[in-house]
C-alpha positions in Angstrom: 10.4 -9.8 11.4 7.1 -8.8 9.7 3.9 -10.9 9.9 4.2 -11.4 6.2 7.7 -12.6 6.2 6.9 -15.0 9.1 4.0 -16.4 7.3 6.2 -17.3 4.3 8.6 -19.4 6.5 8.8 -23.2 6.4 7.7 -24.3 9.8 9.6 -27.6 9.6 12.9 -25.9 8.6 12.4 -23.3 11.2 11.8 -25.9 13.9 14.9 -27.8 12.8 17.0 -24.7 12.9 15.7 -23.8 16.3 16.6 -27.4 17.5 20.2 -26.8 16.3 20.3 -23.4 18.1 19.0 -25.1 21.4 21.7 -27.9 21.2 24.5 -25.5 20.4 23.6 -22.9 23.1 23.1 -25.5 25.8 25.6 -25.8 28.7 24.4 -29.3 29.4 23.6 -31.5 26.4 19.7 -31.9 26.2 17.6 -35.1 25.8 15.1 -35.5 22.9 12.3 -35.0 25.5 13.9 -31.6 26.7 14.2 -30.6 23.0 10.7 -31.4 22.2 9.4 -29.5 25.2 11.4 -26.5 24.2 10.1 -26.6 20.6 6.6 -27.2 21.7 6.2 -30.3 19.7 5.5 -34.0 20.3 8.5 -36.2 21.0 8.0 -38.1 17.7 8.1 -34.8 15.7 11.4 -33.8 17.5 12.8 -37.2 16.7 12.1 -36.7 13.0 13.9 -33.4 13.1 16.8 -35.0 15.0 17.3 -37.9 12.7 17.4 -35.5 9.7 20.1 -33.3 11.3 22.0 -36.5 12.4 21.9 -37.6 8.7 23.7 -34.4 7.8 26.2 -34.7 10.7 25.0 -31.5 12.3 24.1 -33.1 15.7 25.0 -36.4 17.3 23.8 -38.4 20.4 25.9 -39.9 22.9 25.4 -43.3 24.7 23.0 -41.7 27.1 20.9 -40.2 24.4 22.0 -36.6 24.9 22.3 -34.5 21.9 25.5 -32.6 21.0 26.6 -30.4 18.2 28.5 -32.5 15.4 31.3 -32.1 13.1 29.3 -31.0 10.1 28.7 -27.6 11.8 32.4 -26.8 11.3 32.1 -26.6 7.5 29.1 -24.3 7.8 30.8 -22.1 10.4 34.0 -21.8 8.4 32.3 -20.2 5.4 30.7 -17.4 7.5 32.8 -14.2 6.8 35.6 -16.5 6.2 38.0 -13.6 5.1 37.3 -11.7 8.3 37.8 -14.8 10.3 41.1 -15.7 8.6 42.6 -12.3 8.6 41.3 -11.6 12.2 42.6 -14.8 14.0 46.3 -13.9 14.4 45.4 -10.3 15.3 42.9 -11.4 17.9 45.4 -14.0 19.3 48.0 -11.1 19.9 45.3 -9.0 21.7 44.0 -11.9 23.8 47.6 -12.7 25.0 48.5 -9.0 25.5 45.4 -8.2 27.5 45.0 -11.6 29.2 41.4 -11.6 27.9 39.2 -13.5 25.5 39.0 -11.5 22.2 36.2 -12.0 19.7 34.6 -10.6 16.5 30.9 -10.0 16.7 28.8 -9.4 13.5 25.4 -7.9 12.9 22.5 -9.8 11.3 19.2 -8.0 11.5 18.7 -6.4 14.9 21.0 -9.1 16.5 24.6 -9.4 17.5 26.4 -12.7 16.9 29.8 -13.9 18.1 31.6 -14.9 15.0 34.9 -16.2 16.2 36.7 -16.1 19.6 40.3 -16.4 20.7 41.1 -17.2 24.4 44.2 -15.9 26.2 47.0 -18.5 26.6 48.4 -16.6 29.5 45.4 -16.8 31.9 42.2 -18.5 32.5 40.2 -16.0 30.6 36.4 -15.8 30.2 35.1 -17.3 27.1 32.6 -15.6 24.6 31.3 -18.7 22.7 30.9 -18.4 18.9 27.3 -18.3 18.0 26.3 -16.4 21.1 23.5 -14.1 20.2 21.8 -11.1 21.7 20.1 -7.9 20.6 22.2 -5.1 19.3 21.0 -2.7 21.9 22.7 -4.7 24.8 26.4 -4.8 25.5 29.6 -3.2 24.2 29.9 -5.2 20.9 26.3 -4.3 19.8 26.7 -0.7 20.7 30.1 -0.5 19.0 28.6 -2.1 16.0 25.9 0.5 15.9 28.4 3.3 16.4 30.1 2.2 13.2 26.9 2.6 11.1 25.4 5.8 9.8 22.2 7.1 11.2 20.5 6.0 8.0 22.0 2.5 8.1 20.8 2.2 11.8 17.4 3.3 10.8 17.2 0.7 8.0 17.7 -2.2 10.6 14.3 -4.0 10.7 13.2 -4.6 14.3 15.8 -2.3 15.9 14.3 -0.4 18.7 16.7 1.3 21.1 15.9 2.0 24.7 16.8 5.2 26.4 19.8 3.6 27.9 20.9 2.2 24.5 20.6 5.6 22.9 22.8 7.1 25.7 25.3 4.4 25.4 25.4 4.9 21.6 25.9 8.6 21.9 28.8 7.9 24.4 30.3 5.3 21.9 30.2 7.9 19.0 32.1 10.5 21.3 34.6 8.0 22.7 35.2 5.9 19.8 34.5 2.7 21.7 31.8 1.1 23.8 32.0 -0.5 27.2 29.5 -2.5 29.3 29.2 -4.5 32.5 26.5 -7.0 33.7 24.4 -6.5 30.3 24.8 -9.8 28.6 26.5 -12.0 31.1 26.2 -11.2 34.8 29.5 -10.1 36.4 31.3 -9.8 33.0 32.5 -6.5 31.4 33.3 -5.8 27.8 35.1 -3.2 25.7 34.5 -3.1 21.8 35.3 -0.9 18.9 33.6 -0.9 15.4 35.2 -3.0 12.7 33.6 -2.0 9.3 35.2 -3.9 6.4 34.0 -3.4 2.8 32.1 -6.5 1.5 31.8 -7.9 5.1 29.0 -7.8 7.5 29.1 -4.8 10.1 31.3 -6.0 12.8 33.0 -5.2 16.1 36.3 -6.2 17.7 35.8 -6.8 21.4 37.1 -8.4 24.7 35.4 -9.8 27.7 36.7 -10.0 31.2 35.5 -10.5 34.9 33.8 -7.1 36.0 36.6 -5.0 37.6 38.0 -1.5 37.4 40.4 -1.4 34.3 41.8 1.2 32.0 39.1 1.1 29.3 40.9 3.7 27.2 44.0 1.5 27.1 41.9 -1.6 26.2 40.2 0.4 23.5 43.4 1.7 22.0 44.7 -1.9 21.7 41.6 -2.8 20.1 41.6 0.0 17.6 45.1 -0.8 16.7 44.0 -4.4 16.0 41.1 -3.3 14.0 43.3 -1.2 11.9 45.6 -4.1 11.2 42.6 -6.3 10.2 41.2 -3.8 7.9 44.7 -3.1 6.3 45.1 -6.9 5.7 41.7 -7.3 4.4 42.4 -4.5 1.9 45.7 -6.0 0.9 44.0 -9.4 0.4 41.0 -7.9 -1.7 
């Protein structure tokens, strides 16, 4: 983000959004003191932000005062690329059960990669890629697969995107193979395979799976993902 753009932001709104991000990303529900420390504000300022978010049912506090995501977030999340979510879910469910892995769709916003929706396998205790998970596009199979689905000009137009030497090599490999794979890049001990999912009118996306790091046939996994991506694109076209 440019300095000029940053200077035009509402600091209060930005801090409120950051509070939401902290609460939603936390493995253990934080206290108001922990949130205030993370935001770098006084406890009273964090409390005012919290009360505002509570009034909109975006966060809630339990009896111990710990802060949790609340039901109002579901309405917000449902509207994000809702056609892609609705069409993708049954396809992802089939992939997750066939491969015994969590299957998810990641989308690009700026130079970041966000997990949009995840389906866990019902046939095994698969790893989970939580919706809302965020990381830079140059790390992990989903981000690289996303970039491989864009033209060189589109990649160049992404503000803040700077690819390391490894990311450039991974991108070249993905362009040659038609899929991207990674291990230990976003989550330690976790591998991922992803293919681009570029639907007209939707954010640039990737269809991916995650699984405990091990030697598997990535070509077979990628073929299953390509078939699923084709089905999603065909159904989106039919519904359009």
